[in-house]
C-alpha positions as CSV (number, residue, x, y, z in Angstrom):
1,M,82.4,-58.8,-67.5
2,K,83.9,-56.2,-65.2
3,R,86.3,-57.5,-62.6
4,A,84.7,-57.9,-59.2
5,A,85.8,-55.6,-56.4
6,N,85.4,-58.4,-53.8
7,K,84.6,-62.1,-53.3
8,A,80.9,-61.6,-52.8
9,E,80.6,-59.7,-56.0
10,R,82.5,-62.4,-57.8
11,L,80.2,-65.1,-56.5
12,L,77.3,-63.2,-57.9
13,Q,79.1,-62.9,-61.2
14,I,79.7,-66.6,-61.3
15,E,76.0,-67.3,-60.6
16,Q,75.0,-64.8,-63.3
17,L,77.3,-66.5,-65.9
18,L,75.9,-69.9,-65.0
19,L,72.3,-68.7,-65.3
20,A,73.2,-67.4,-68.8
21,H,74.8,-70.7,-69.7
22,P,72.6,-73.5,-68.5
23,E,74.9,-76.0,-70.3
24,G,77.6,-75.0,-67.8
25,L,81.1,-73.5,-68.0
26,T,84.4,-74.9,-67.0
27,Q,86.4,-73.2,-64.3
28,A,88.8,-72.0,-67.0
29,E,85.9,-70.5,-69.0
30,L,84.6,-68.8,-65.8
31,A,88.1,-67.4,-65.0
32,R,88.6,-66.1,-68.5
33,R,85.2,-64.3,-68.6
34,L,85.8,-62.8,-65.1
35,G,89.5,-61.9,-65.7
36,V,90.9,-63.9,-62.8
37,D,93.1,-67.0,-62.4
38,R,91.4,-70.4,-62.5
39,S,92.7,-71.0,-59.0
40,T,90.6,-68.0,-57.8
41,I,87.5,-69.6,-59.3
42,H,88.4,-72.9,-57.7
43,R,88.7,-71.2,-54.2
44,N,85.5,-69.2,-54.8
45,L,83.4,-72.3,-55.8
46,A,84.4,-74.0,-52.5
47,D,82.4,-71.2,-50.8
48,V,79.3,-71.4,-53.0
49,P,76.2,-73.0,-51.6
50,G,75.3,-76.5,-52.9
51,Y,73.3,-75.3,-55.9
52,I,76.4,-75.1,-58.1
53,Y,78.0,-78.4,-58.8
54,E,80.6,-79.9,-61.1
55,E,79.7,-82.3,-63.9
56,E,81.9,-85.3,-64.8
57,D,83.3,-83.4,-67.8
58,G,84.4,-80.5,-65.6
59,R,81.6,-78.0,-66.3
60,E,80.2,-76.1,-63.4
61,I,76.4,-76.3,-63.5
62,L,73.7,-74.2,-61.7
63,D,71.0,-76.5,-60.3
64,S,68.1,-76.3,-62.7
65,V,65.5,-75.6,-60.0
66,V,67.4,-72.7,-58.6
67,G,68.1,-71.5,-62.2
68,R,64.5,-71.5,-63.1
69,S,63.5,-69.6,-60.0
70,A,66.2,-67.0,-60.6
71,R,65.2,-66.6,-64.3
72,R,61.5,-66.1,-63.3
73,A,62.6,-63.5,-60.7
74,C,64.7,-61.6,-63.4
75,A,61.8,-61.8,-65.8
76,G,59.5,-60.4,-63.2
77,G,61.6,-57.2,-62.8
78,T,63.6,-58.3,-59.8
79,A,67.1,-57.0,-59.8
80,C,69.5,-59.8,-60.9
């Protein structure tokens, strides 16, 4: 994935990755895919609304209700 120009863009990229991976991704996996340090992901996740949460095994998960709504919107032709 292309490196984000700013924090808002990176937060959207994190959300898109988690939508694409409903099983979740670790902070290290998110960082690798986005080309940033894990500490950047850690800081960014602190600013994400409550629909992204961390599982006991360290994977970041997008709340399934939000995920289903976003997937329906994408399928309906809404820009994702």
